[in-house]
A tleap script that builds the chain and sets N, CA, C and O, in Angstrom:
source leaprc.protein.ff14SB
mol = sequence {
  NPRO GLY PHE VAL ARG LEU CYS GLY VAL ALA
  HIE GLU VAL GLY VAL LYS VAL PHE MET HIE
  SER CYS GLY LYS MET THR SER ILE ILE PRO
  ASP LEU ILE GLU ALA GLY ILE ASP VAL LEU
  GLN PHE SER GLN PRO ARG VAL HIE GLY LEU
  ASP THR LEU ALA GLN TRP SER GLY GLN VAL
  THR PHE TRP CYS SER VAL ASP ASN GLN THR
  THR LEU GLN THR HIE ASP PRO ALA LEU ILE
  GLU ALA ASP ALA ARG GLU MET ILE GLU LYS
  LEU GLY ASN GLN GLY GLY GLY PHE ILE ALA
  GLY TYR CYS GLY GLY SER GLU VAL ILE GLY
  VAL PRO LEU GLU VAL GLN GLU ILE ALA CYS
  LYS ALA PHE VAL LYS HIE GLY TRP TYR GLN
  GLY ARG CPRO
}
set mol.1.N position { 40.151 19.580 -8.198 }
set mol.1.CA position { 41.558 19.954 -8.343 }
set mol.1.C position { 41.741 21.416 -8.751 }
set mol.1.O position { 42.715 22.054 -8.352 }
set mol.2.N position { 40.812 21.946 -9.539 }
set mol.2.CA position { 40.913 23.337 -9.968 }
set mol.2.C position { 40.802 24.311 -8.813 }
set mol.2.O position { 41.562 25.275 -8.732 }
set mol.3.N position { 39.857 24.063 -7.918 }
set mol.3.CA position { 39.700 24.942 -6.756 }
set mol.3.C position { 40.892 24.838 -5.819 }
set mol.3.O position { 41.291 25.834 -5.215 }
set mol.4.N position { 41.461 23.657 -5.691 }
set mol.4.CA position { 42.644 23.487 -4.838 }
set mol.4.C position { 43.782 24.351 -5.371 }
set mol.4.O position { 44.453 25.042 -4.605 }
set mol.5.N position { 43.999 24.311 -6.688 }
set mol.5.CA position { 45.057 25.131 -7.301 }
set mol.5.C position { 44.752 26.619 -7.147 }
set mol.5.O position { 45.622 27.400 -6.761 }
set mol.6.N position { 43.518 27.004 -7.449 }
set mol.6.CA position { 43.115 28.404 -7.339 }
set mol.6.C position { 43.324 28.919 -5.921 }
set mol.6.O position { 43.919 29.978 -5.722 }
set mol.7.N position { 42.838 28.176 -4.943 }
set mol.7.CA position { 42.969 28.604 -3.546 }
set mol.7.C position { 44.429 28.621 -3.120 }
set mol.7.O position { 44.856 29.511 -2.385 }
set mol.8.N position { 45.188 27.646 -3.576 }
set mol.8.CA position { 46.607 27.600 -3.233 }
set mol.8.C position { 47.357 28.823 -3.726 }
set mol.8.O position { 48.133 29.424 -2.982 }
set mol.9.N position { 47.128 29.190 -4.976 }
set mol.9.CA position { 47.792 30.370 -5.543 }
set mol.9.C position { 47.351 31.632 -4.800 }
set mol.9.O position { 48.178 32.481 -4.467 }
set mol.10.N position { 46.065 31.753 -4.545 }
set mol.10.CA position { 45.554 32.931 -3.830 }
set mol.10.C position { 46.165 33.022 -2.438 }
set mol.10.O position { 46.607 34.091 -2.018 }
set mol.11.N position { 46.191 31.910 -1.728 }
set mol.11.CA position { 46.714 31.918 -0.360 }
set mol.11.C position { 48.220 32.205 -0.328 }
set mol.11.O position { 48.717 32.816 0.618 }
set mol.12.N position { 48.940 31.764 -1.359 }
set mol.12.CA position { 50.386 32.036 -1.422 }
set mol.12.C position { 50.689 33.531 -1.422 }
set mol.12.O position { 51.729 33.964 -0.926 }
set mol.13.N position { 49.770 34.310 -1.983 }
set mol.13.CA position { 49.989 35.761 -2.038 }
set mol.13.C position { 49.116 36.513 -1.026 }
set mol.13.O position { 48.962 37.732 -1.114 }
set mol.14.N position { 48.552 35.779 -0.073 }
set mol.14.CA position { 47.801 36.398 1.011 }
set mol.14.C position { 46.386 36.825 0.688 }
set mol.14.O position { 45.826 37.687 1.365 }
set mol.15.N position { 45.800 36.229 -0.341 }
set mol.15.CA position { 44.445 36.589 -0.750 }
set mol.15.C position { 43.457 35.535 -0.255 }
set mol.15.O position { 43.703 34.336 -0.386 }
set mol.16.N position { 42.348 35.984 0.309 }
set mol.16.CA position { 41.264 35.092 0.717 }
set mol.16.C position { 40.385 34.798 -0.493 }
set mol.16.O position { 40.244 35.630 -1.389 }
set mol.17.N position { 39.799 33.606 -0.505 }
set mol.17.CA position { 38.955 33.194 -1.626 }
set mol.17.C position { 37.494 33.165 -1.171 }
set mol.17.O position { 37.127 32.449 -0.240 }
set mol.18.N position { 36.682 33.958 -1.852 }
set mol.18.CA position { 35.249 34.038 -1.574 }
set mol.18.C position { 34.504 33.292 -2.679 }
set mol.18.O position { 34.903 33.346 -3.842 }
set mol.19.N position { 33.425 32.598 -2.320 }
set mol.19.CA position { 32.589 31.937 -3.319 }
set mol.19.C position { 31.127 32.259 -3.044 }
set mol.19.O position { 30.634 32.055 -1.935 }
set mol.20.N position { 30.443 32.760 -4.058 }
set mol.20.CA position { 29.005 33.030 -3.971 }
set mol.20.C position { 28.258 31.867 -4.601 }
set mol.20.O position { 28.718 31.265 -5.572 }
set mol.21.N position { 27.103 31.561 -4.038 }
set mol.21.CA position { 26.231 30.576 -4.660 }
set mol.21.C position { 24.779 30.986 -4.473 }
set mol.21.O position { 24.348 31.313 -3.368 }
set mol.22.N position { 24.041 30.963 -5.561 }
set mol.22.CA position { 22.585 31.055 -5.498 }
set mol.22.C position { 22.092 29.619 -5.582 }
set mol.22.O position { 22.325 28.931 -6.576 }
set mol.23.N position { 21.425 29.184 -4.558 }
set mol.23.CA position { 20.924 27.819 -4.578 }
set mol.23.C position { 21.676 26.915 -3.627 }
set mol.23.O position { 22.667 27.303 -3.008 }
set mol.24.N position { 21.177 25.706 -3.534 }
set mol.24.CA position { 21.674 24.740 -2.558 }
set mol.24.C position { 22.911 24.013 -3.080 }
set mol.24.O position { 22.903 23.448 -4.173 }
set mol.25.N position { 23.963 24.039 -2.283 }
set mol.25.CA position { 25.191 23.312 -2.614 }
set mol.25.C position { 25.770 22.640 -1.370 }
set mol.25.O position { 26.975 22.413 -1.262 }
set mol.26.N position { 24.875 22.333 -0.440 }
set mol.26.CA position { 25.279 21.782 0.848 }
set mol.26.C position { 26.205 20.585 0.701 }
set mol.26.O position { 27.180 20.462 1.444 }
set mol.27.N position { 25.916 19.712 -0.236 }
set mol.27.CA position { 26.678 18.463 -0.349 }
set mol.27.C position { 28.143 18.682 -0.710 }
set mol.27.O position { 28.971 17.809 -0.451 }
set mol.28.N position { 28.483 19.824 -1.301 }
set mol.28.CA position { 29.886 20.040 -1.680 }
set mol.28.C position { 30.623 21.013 -0.760 }
set mol.28.O position { 31.799 21.302 -0.981 }
set mol.29.N position { 29.942 21.518 0.267 }
set mol.29.CA position { 30.609 22.453 1.182 }
set mol.29.C position { 31.857 21.843 1.811 }
set mol.29.O position { 32.885 22.518 1.857 }
set mol.30.N position { 31.823 20.598 2.299 }
set mol.30.CA position { 33.061 20.038 2.870 }
set mol.30.C position { 34.218 20.013 1.863 }
set mol.30.O position { 35.364 20.274 2.228 }
set mol.31.N position { 33.919 19.703 0.611 }
set mol.31.CA position { 34.965 19.682 -0.418 }
set mol.31.C position { 35.511 21.086 -0.679 }
set mol.31.O position { 36.712 21.258 -0.887 }
set mol.32.N position { 34.637 22.081 -0.667 }
set mol.32.CA position { 35.081 23.463 -0.885 }
set mol.32.C position { 35.965 23.947 0.259 }
set mol.32.O position { 36.963 24.632 0.034 }
set mol.33.N position { 35.596 23.592 1.482 }
set mol.33.CA position { 36.422 23.954 2.638 }
set mol.33.C position { 37.778 23.273 2.531 }
set mol.33.O position { 38.816 23.897 2.751 }
set mol.34.N position { 37.763 21.997 2.194 }
set mol.34.CA position { 39.020 21.252 2.050 }
set mol.34.C position { 39.884 21.840 0.936 }
set mol.34.O position { 41.111 21.854 1.040 }
set mol.35.N position { 39.249 22.323 -0.124 }
set mol.35.CA position { 39.990 22.924 -1.242 }
set mol.35.C position { 40.620 24.257 -0.853 }
set mol.35.O position { 41.574 24.706 -1.488 }
set mol.36.N position { 40.079 24.895 0.203 }
set mol.36.CA position { 40.662 26.149 0.656 }
set mol.36.C position { 39.782 27.374 0.529 }
set mol.36.O position { 40.248 28.490 0.759 }
set mol.37.N position { 38.512 27.193 0.165 }
set mol.37.CA position { 37.604 28.340 0.109 }
set mol.37.C position { 37.524 28.942 1.510 }
set mol.37.O position { 37.311 28.221 2.484 }
set mol.38.N position { 37.692 30.247 1.613 }
set mol.38.CA position { 37.700 30.926 2.910 }
set mol.38.C position { 36.335 31.460 3.318 }
set mol.38.O position { 35.993 31.463 4.501 }
set mol.39.N position { 35.551 31.913 2.337 }
set mol.39.CA position { 34.270 32.557 2.628 }
set mol.39.C position { 33.215 32.027 1.661 }
set mol.39.O position { 33.427 31.991 0.449 }
set mol.40.N position { 32.077 31.618 2.217 }
set mol.40.CA position { 30.927 31.216 1.408 }
set mol.40.C position { 29.857 32.286 1.557 }
set mol.40.O position { 29.459 32.625 2.671 }
set mol.41.N position { 29.393 32.818 0.427 }
set mol.41.CA position { 28.412 33.901 0.434 }
set mol.41.C position { 27.094 33.372 -0.114 }
set mol.41.O position { 27.011 32.893 -1.245 }
set mol.42.N position { 26.057 33.476 0.734 }
set mol.42.CA position { 24.729 33.001 0.351 }
set mol.42.C position { 23.703 34.106 0.561 }
set mol.42.O position { 23.698 34.766 1.600 }
set mol.43.N position { 22.839 34.306 -0.420 }
set mol.43.CA position { 21.707 35.217 -0.260 }
set mol.43.C position { 20.466 34.463 0.206 }
set mol.43.O position { 19.475 35.066 0.617 }
set mol.44.N position { 20.535 33.137 0.136 }
set mol.44.CA position { 19.441 32.281 0.592 }
set mol.44.C position { 19.994 31.223 1.548 }
set mol.44.O position { 19.952 30.034 1.234 }
set mol.45.N position { 20.513 31.635 2.712 }
set mol.45.CA position { 21.123 30.657 3.615 }
set mol.45.C position { 20.151 29.602 4.129 }
set mol.45.O position { 20.568 28.503 4.495 }
set mol.46.N position { 18.866 29.923 4.161 }
set mol.46.CA position { 17.887 28.967 4.687 }
set mol.46.C position { 17.731 27.742 3.788 }
set mol.46.O position { 17.263 26.702 4.251 }
set mol.47.N position { 18.109 27.840 2.524 }
set mol.47.CA position { 17.991 26.677 1.638 }
set mol.47.C position { 18.888 25.533 2.127 }
set mol.47.O position { 18.602 24.362 1.879 }
set mol.48.N position { 19.964 25.882 2.817 }
set mol.48.CA position { 20.871 24.882 3.374 }
set mol.48.C position { 20.428 24.430 4.759 }
set mol.48.O position { 20.692 23.301 5.171 }
set mol.49.N position { 19.747 25.329 5.474 }
set mol.49.CA position { 19.406 25.106 6.875 }
set mol.49.C position { 20.517 25.655 7.753 }
set mol.49.O position { 21.678 25.276 7.599 }
set mol.50.N position { 20.172 26.539 8.667 }
set mol.50.CA position { 21.200 27.156 9.513 }
set mol.50.C position { 21.870 26.140 10.419 }
set mol.50.O position { 23.068 26.244 10.681 }
set mol.51.N position { 21.117 25.156 10.904 }
set mol.51.CA position { 21.731 24.124 11.741 }
set mol.51.C position { 22.738 23.307 10.938 }
set mol.51.O position { 23.778 22.908 11.463 }
set mol.52.N position { 22.435 23.060 9.684 }
set mol.52.CA position { 23.374 22.333 8.819 }
set mol.52.C position { 24.627 23.167 8.586 }
set mol.52.O position { 25.740 22.659 8.715 }
set mol.53.N position { 24.458 24.438 8.247 }
set mol.53.CA position { 25.617 25.305 8.023 }
set mol.53.C position { 26.457 25.455 9.286 }
set mol.53.O position { 27.679 25.583 9.212 }
set mol.54.N position { 25.803 25.440 10.441 }
set mol.54.CA position { 26.511 25.646 11.711 }
set mol.54.C position { 27.596 24.603 11.950 }
set mol.54.O position { 28.558 24.875 12.667 }
set mol.55.N position { 27.460 23.420 11.365 }
set mol.55.CA position { 28.492 22.399 11.570 }
set mol.55.C position { 29.844 22.809 10.985 }
set mol.55.O position { 30.875 22.247 11.355 }
set mol.56.N position { 29.846 23.779 10.079 }
set mol.56.CA position { 31.101 24.246 9.473 }
set mol.56.C position { 31.566 25.583 10.046 }
set mol.56.O position { 32.575 26.133 9.606 }
set mol.57.N position { 30.830 26.105 11.028 }
set mol.57.CA position { 31.242 27.340 11.685 }
set mol.57.C position { 32.608 27.113 12.320 }
set mol.57.O position { 32.823 26.129 13.027 }
set mol.58.N position { 33.514 28.025 12.060 }
set mol.58.CA position { 34.877 27.875 12.559 }
set mol.58.C position { 35.823 27.307 11.515 }
set mol.58.O position { 37.041 27.407 11.657 }
set mol.59.N position { 35.264 26.707 10.461 }
set mol.59.CA position { 36.089 26.174 9.377 }
set mol.59.C position { 36.054 27.070 8.145 }
set mol.59.O position { 36.965 27.046 7.317 }
set mol.60.N position { 34.999 27.853 8.038 }
set mol.60.CA position { 34.808 28.748 6.904 }
set mol.60.C position { 34.009 29.945 7.421 }
set mol.60.O position { 33.256 29.824 8.387 }
set mol.61.N position { 34.176 31.083 6.785 }
set mol.61.CA position { 33.383 32.257 7.138 }
set mol.61.C position { 32.145 32.283 6.253 }
set mol.61.O position { 32.224 32.056 5.046 }
set mol.62.N position { 31.005 32.562 6.867 }
set mol.62.CA position { 29.758 32.698 6.121 }
set mol.62.C position { 29.437 34.177 5.966 }
set mol.62.O position { 29.463 34.935 6.936 }
set mol.63.N position { 29.138 34.575 4.748 }
set mol.63.CA position { 28.750 35.948 4.435 }
set mol.63.C position { 27.322 35.868 3.898 }
set mol.63.O position { 27.105 35.502 2.743 }
set mol.64.N position { 26.361 36.210 4.735 }
set mol.64.CA position { 24.963 36.007 4.366 }
set mol.64.C position { 24.107 37.214 4.712 }
set mol.64.O position { 24.323 37.900 5.710 }
set mol.65.N position { 23.143 37.441 3.859 }
set mol.65.CA position { 22.079 38.384 4.180 }
set mol.65.C position { 20.963 37.588 4.843 }
set mol.65.O position { 20.964 36.357 4.810 }
set mol.66.N position { 20.016 38.292 5.443 }
set mol.66.CA position { 18.790 37.614 5.839 }
set mol.66.C position { 18.210 37.047 4.546 }
set mol.66.O position { 18.227 37.716 3.512 }
set mol.67.N position { 17.705 35.839 4.597 }
set mol.67.CA position { 17.299 35.106 3.393 }
set mol.67.C position { 16.346 35.931 2.523 }
set mol.67.O position { 15.271 36.341 2.963 }
set mol.68.N position { 16.771 36.163 1.275 }
set mol.68.CA position { 15.991 37.036 0.395 }
set mol.68.C position { 14.821 36.330 -0.285 }
set mol.68.O position { 13.972 36.989 -0.885 }
set mol.69.N position { 14.765 35.012 -0.202 }
set mol.69.CA position { 13.663 34.275 -0.819 }
set mol.69.C position { 12.582 33.890 0.186 }
set mol.69.O position { 11.455 33.573 -0.196 }
set mol.70.N position { 12.929 33.918 1.470 }
set mol.70.CA position { 11.943 33.527 2.479 }
set mol.70.C position { 11.703 34.671 3.458 }
set mol.70.O position { 10.674 35.342 3.378 }
set mol.71.N position { 12.619 34.900 4.364 }
set mol.71.CA position { 12.399 35.822 5.478 }
set mol.71.C position { 12.160 37.259 5.025 }
set mol.71.O position { 11.198 37.885 5.470 }
set mol.72.N position { 13.005 37.792 4.159 }
set mol.72.CA position { 12.809 39.181 3.721 }
set mol.72.C position { 11.482 39.355 2.988 }
set mol.72.O position { 10.884 40.430 3.030 }
set mol.73.N position { 11.029 38.314 2.325 }
set mol.73.CA position { 9.768 38.389 1.581 }
set mol.73.C position { 8.561 38.597 2.493 }
set mol.73.O position { 7.518 39.067 2.038 }
set mol.74.N position { 8.692 38.252 3.771 }
set mol.74.CA position { 7.572 38.422 4.701 }
set mol.74.C position { 7.355 39.882 5.079 }
set mol.74.O position { 6.244 40.274 5.437 }
set mol.75.N position { 8.417 40.694 5.000 }
set mol.75.CA position { 8.393 42.101 5.427 }
set mol.75.C position { 8.080 42.220 6.920 }
set mol.75.O position { 7.722 43.301 7.386 }
set mol.76.N position { 8.208 41.144 7.665 }
set mol.76.CA position { 7.867 41.097 9.095 }
set mol.76.C position { 9.092 41.464 9.933 }
set mol.76.O position { 10.039 40.680 10.007 }
set mol.77.N position { 9.093 42.648 10.568 }
set mol.77.CA position { 10.266 43.084 11.326 }
set mol.77.C position { 10.715 42.096 12.405 }
set mol.77.O position { 11.914 41.870 12.570 }
set mol.78.N position { 9.777 41.510 13.134 }
set mol.78.CA position { 10.151 40.572 14.203 }
set mol.78.C position { 10.811 39.325 13.631 }
set mol.78.O position { 11.798 38.838 14.182 }
set mol.79.N position { 10.282 38.815 12.547 }
set mol.79.CA position { 10.848 37.617 11.919 }
set mol.79.C position { 12.227 37.918 11.324 }
set mol.79.O position { 13.143 37.104 11.434 }
set mol.80.N position { 12.368 39.072 10.701 }
set mol.80.CA position { 13.650 39.468 10.110 }
set mol.80.C position { 14.705 39.618 11.199 }
set mol.80.O position { 15.829 39.141 11.045 }
set mol.81.N position { 14.349 40.276 12.292 }
set mol.81.CA position { 15.302 40.437 13.390 }
set mol.81.C position { 15.681 39.083 13.993 }
set mol.81.O position { 16.851 38.843 14.291 }
set mol.82.N position { 14.711 38.212 14.171 }
set mol.82.CA position { 14.992 36.881 14.725 }
set mol.82.C position { 15.923 36.092 13.807 }
set mol.82.O position { 16.812 35.383 14.277 }
set mol.83.N position { 15.717 36.217 12.503 }
set mol.83.CA position { 16.556 35.506 11.540 }
set mol.83.C position { 17.994 36.022 11.591 }
set mol.83.O position { 18.942 35.237 11.573 }
set mol.84.N position { 18.147 37.332 11.655 }
set mol.84.CA position { 19.491 37.924 11.741 }
set mol.84.C position { 20.198 37.445 13.006 }
set mol.84.O position { 21.363 37.051 12.962 }
set mol.85.N position { 19.497 37.481 14.120 }
set mol.85.CA position { 20.081 37.047 15.395 }
set mol.85.C position { 20.466 35.565 15.341 }
set mol.85.O position { 21.538 35.182 15.810 }
set mol.86.N position { 19.595 34.742 14.772 }
set mol.86.CA position { 19.879 33.307 14.690 }
set mol.86.C position { 21.117 33.024 13.835 }
set mol.86.O position { 21.918 32.154 14.177 }
set mol.87.N position { 21.276 33.747 12.736 }
set mol.87.CA position { 22.467 33.541 11.904 }
set mol.87.C position { 23.737 33.890 12.664 }
set mol.87.O position { 24.727 33.161 12.594 }
set mol.88.N position { 23.713 34.996 13.386 }
set mol.88.CA position { 24.889 35.391 14.166 }
set mol.88.C position { 25.202 34.330 15.213 }
set mol.88.O position { 26.357 33.942 15.387 }
set mol.89.N position { 24.170 33.863 15.909 }
set mol.89.CA position { 24.368 32.875 16.969 }
set mol.89.C position { 24.870 31.540 16.437 }
set mol.89.O position { 25.727 30.909 17.056 }
set mol.90.N position { 24.347 31.106 15.299 }
set mol.90.CA position { 24.691 29.778 14.790 }
set mol.90.C position { 25.921 29.766 13.892 }
set mol.90.O position { 26.660 28.782 13.872 }
set mol.91.N position { 26.147 30.837 13.157 }
set mol.91.CA position { 27.240 30.835 12.189 }
set mol.91.C position { 28.453 31.622 12.653 }
set mol.91.O position { 29.562 31.389 12.172 }
set mol.92.N position { 28.259 32.549 13.578 }
set mol.92.CA position { 29.367 33.357 14.072 }
set mol.92.C position { 30.294 32.542 14.945 }
set mol.92.O position { 29.846 31.832 15.846 }
set mol.93.N position { 31.585 32.642 14.680 }
set mol.93.CA position { 32.574 31.881 15.431 }
set mol.93.C position { 33.917 32.550 15.231 }
set mol.93.O position { 34.257 32.933 14.111 }
set mol.94.N position { 34.679 32.696 16.290 }
set mol.94.CA position { 35.976 33.350 16.179 }
set mol.94.C position { 36.915 32.624 15.216 }
set mol.94.O position { 37.803 33.250 14.637 }
set mol.95.N position { 36.735 31.320 15.037 }
set mol.95.CA position { 37.613 30.574 14.143 }
set mol.95.C position { 37.259 30.731 12.678 }
set mol.95.O position { 38.096 30.469 11.814 }
set mol.96.N position { 36.062 31.145 12.380 }
set mol.96.CA position { 35.655 31.297 10.987 }
set mol.96.C position { 34.913 32.582 10.795 }
set mol.96.O position { 35.297 33.424 9.982 }
set mol.97.N position { 33.856 32.734 11.538 }
set mol.97.CA position { 33.166 34.001 11.558 }
set mol.97.C position { 31.937 34.084 10.691 }
set mol.97.O position { 31.590 33.168 9.947 }
set mol.98.N position { 31.299 35.218 10.821 }
set mol.98.CA position { 30.085 35.525 10.085 }
set mol.98.C position { 30.169 36.972 9.632 }
set mol.98.O position { 30.482 37.861 10.425 }
set mol.99.N position { 29.893 37.204 8.374 }
set mol.99.CA position { 29.820 38.552 7.826 }
set mol.99.C position { 28.358 38.819 7.501 }
set mol.99.O position { 27.752 38.111 6.696 }
set mol.100.N position { 27.796 39.842 8.129 }
set mol.100.CA position { 26.408 40.203 7.866 }
set mol.100.C position { 26.318 40.812 6.478 }
set mol.100.O position { 27.002 41.788 6.169 }
set mol.101.N position { 25.480 40.235 5.656 }
set mol.101.CA position { 25.375 40.680 4.279 }
set mol.101.C position { 24.150 41.532 4.016 }
set mol.101.O position { 23.256 41.659 4.853 }
set mol.102.N position { 24.140 42.104 2.841 }
set mol.102.CA position { 23.060 42.948 2.358 }
set mol.102.C position { 22.646 42.400 1.008 }
set mol.102.O position { 23.499 42.088 0.177 }
set mol.103.N position { 21.375 42.281 0.785 }
set mol.103.CA position { 20.885 41.714 -0.471 }
set mol.103.C position { 20.707 42.835 -1.488 }
set mol.103.O position { 19.659 43.479 -1.531 }
set mol.104.N position { 21.711 43.063 -2.289 }
set mol.104.CA position { 21.649 44.113 -3.294 }
set mol.104.C position { 20.599 43.831 -4.355 }
set mol.104.O position { 20.397 42.681 -4.745 }
set mol.105.N position { 19.942 44.864 -4.817 }
set mol.105.CA position { 18.936 44.710 -5.863 }
set mol.105.C position { 17.658 44.042 -5.393 }
set mol.105.O position { 16.898 43.502 -6.197 }
set mol.106.N position { 17.424 44.079 -4.097 }
set mol.106.CA position { 16.281 43.347 -3.552 }
set mol.106.C position { 14.932 43.912 -3.994 }
set mol.106.O position { 13.925 43.204 -3.958 }
set mol.107.N position { 14.902 45.165 -4.405 }
set mol.107.CA position { 13.630 45.737 -4.858 }
set mol.107.C position { 13.091 44.986 -6.071 }
set mol.107.O position { 11.879 44.923 -6.277 }
set mol.108.N position { 13.980 44.425 -6.865 }
set mol.108.CA position { 13.578 43.659 -8.042 }
set mol.108.C position { 12.785 42.415 -7.644 }
set mol.108.O position { 11.920 41.961 -8.392 }
set mol.109.N position { 13.083 41.865 -6.461 }
set mol.109.CA position { 12.371 40.665 -6.015 }
set mol.109.C position { 11.294 40.999 -4.976 }
set mol.109.O position { 10.833 40.121 -4.247 }
set mol.110.N position { 10.901 42.261 -4.916 }
set mol.110.CA position { 9.792 42.652 -4.062 }
set mol.110.C position { 10.143 42.983 -2.629 }
set mol.110.O position { 9.270 42.988 -1.761 }
set mol.111.N position { 11.412 43.261 -2.365 }
set mol.111.CA position { 11.835 43.620 -1.012 }
set mol.111.C position { 12.286 45.081 -1.034 }
set mol.111.O position { 13.366 45.387 -1.537 }
set mol.112.N position { 11.465 45.983 -0.490 }
set mol.112.CA position { 11.837 47.396 -0.500 }
set mol.112.C position { 13.023 47.691 0.413 }
set mol.112.O position { 13.340 46.919 1.317 }
set mol.113.N position { 13.660 48.811 0.157 }
set mol.113.CA position { 14.831 49.201 0.945 }
set mol.113.C position { 14.528 49.289 2.435 }
set mol.113.O position { 15.396 49.001 3.259 }
set mol.114.N position { 13.317 49.681 2.789 }
set mol.114.CA position { 12.957 49.784 4.207 }
set mol.114.C position { 13.057 48.426 4.900 }
set mol.114.O position { 13.431 48.348 6.070 }
set mol.115.N position { 12.728 47.371 4.184 }
set mol.115.CA position { 12.816 46.018 4.748 }
set mol.115.C position { 14.282 45.623 4.908 }
set mol.115.O position { 14.657 45.005 5.904 }
set mol.116.N position { 15.102 45.976 3.933 }
set mol.116.CA position { 16.541 45.730 4.043 }
set mol.116.C position { 17.111 46.463 5.252 }
set mol.116.O position { 17.980 45.942 5.951 }
set mol.117.N position { 16.620 47.663 5.488 }
set mol.117.CA position { 17.104 48.450 6.619 }
set mol.117.C position { 16.789 47.753 7.946 }
set mol.117.O position { 17.585 47.823 8.882 }
set mol.118.N position { 15.654 47.094 8.032 }
set mol.118.CA position { 15.311 46.327 9.236 }
set mol.118.C position { 16.373 45.258 9.478 }
set mol.118.O position { 16.840 45.076 10.602 }
set mol.119.N position { 16.746 44.557 8.415 }
set mol.119.CA position { 17.766 43.511 8.534 }
set mol.119.C position { 19.107 44.104 8.953 }
set mol.119.O position { 19.784 43.559 9.825 }
set mol.120.N position { 19.489 45.211 8.339 }
set mol.120.CA position { 20.771 45.843 8.679 }
set mol.120.C position { 20.805 46.273 10.141 }
set mol.120.O position { 21.799 46.050 10.833 }
set mol.121.N position { 19.729 46.886 10.611 }
set mol.121.CA position { 19.669 47.314 12.011 }
set mol.121.C position { 19.711 46.116 12.959 }
set mol.121.O position { 20.312 46.193 14.031 }
set mol.122.N position { 19.080 45.020 12.572 }
set mol.122.CA position { 19.108 43.813 13.408 }
set mol.122.C position { 20.518 43.246 13.490 }
set mol.122.O position { 20.946 42.802 14.555 }
set mol.123.N position { 21.241 43.256 12.380 }
set mol.123.CA position { 22.626 42.773 12.406 }
set mol.123.C position { 23.484 43.642 13.319 }
set mol.123.O position { 24.324 43.129 14.059 }
set mol.124.N position { 23.278 44.948 13.269 }
set mol.124.CA position { 24.040 45.841 14.145 }
set mol.124.C position { 23.668 45.587 15.607 }
set mol.124.O position { 24.541 45.508 16.471 }
set mol.125.N position { 22.391 45.462 15.872 }
set mol.125.CA position { 21.912 45.254 17.239 }
set mol.125.C position { 22.437 43.949 17.838 }
set mol.125.O position { 22.836 43.920 19.002 }
set mol.126.N position { 22.439 42.879 17.055 }
set mol.126.CA position { 22.804 41.551 17.565 }
set mol.126.C position { 24.184 41.104 17.092 }
set mol.126.O position { 24.560 39.948 17.289 }
set mol.127.N position { 24.936 41.999 16.475 }
set mol.127.CA position { 26.179 41.635 15.814 }
set mol.127.C position { 27.348 41.294 16.699 }
set mol.127.O position { 28.483 41.666 16.400 }
set mol.128.N position { 27.098 40.602 17.768 }
set mol.128.CA position { 28.164 40.164 18.672 }
set mol.128.C position { 28.042 38.664 18.852 }
set mol.128.O position { 26.946 38.147 19.068 }
set mol.129.N position { 29.148 37.972 18.764 }
set mol.129.CA position { 29.134 36.551 19.104 }
set mol.129.C position { 30.323 36.273 19.993 }
set mol.129.O position { 31.395 36.855 19.832 }
set mol.130.N position { 30.116 35.383 20.921 }
set mol.130.CA position { 31.129 35.043 21.923 }
set mol.130.C position { 31.655 36.297 22.609 }
set mol.130.O position { 32.833 36.375 22.957 }
set mol.131.N position { 30.777 37.276 22.801 }
set mol.131.CA position { 31.154 38.474 23.526 }
set mol.131.C position { 32.035 39.444 22.782 }
set mol.131.O position { 32.501 40.421 23.368 }
set mol.132.N position { 32.279 39.204 21.496 }
set mol.132.CA position { 33.152 40.094 20.716 }
set mol.132.C position { 32.475 40.453 19.409 }
set mol.132.O position { 31.668 39.680 18.893 }
set mol.133.N position { 32.803 41.640 18.858 }
set mol.133.CA position { 32.219 42.008 17.556 }
set mol.133.C position { 32.774 41.153 16.436 }
set mol.133.O position { 32.393 41.327 15.278 }
savepdb mol mol.pdb
quit
């Protein structure tokens, strides 16, 4: 009920509601969408599974970086680019959309800026879904 009220007040004045989560919260995503959350921000989208998240594409916008606990940790350019492309393909939708994210402070978890740059370039390269930016 609290999120419903919060989202209602925000939407009344034209404000979108963003929610960040570290960790898995897959089981409550439908309730959050129903409550009115507009954007879900994950730094570890793979914990949910991209195919699982894809079922809500078009109902909510996903704002995600390439997974900072798995994919970015590999430092593998091909894997990072593939992950970025897969997120755009599975989560991008004109009805909800996908926002390519950046994992701030990633050097603390062993991901140098050069690796982040690989992810950013991959998002730019593949940042089109359904033929539109």
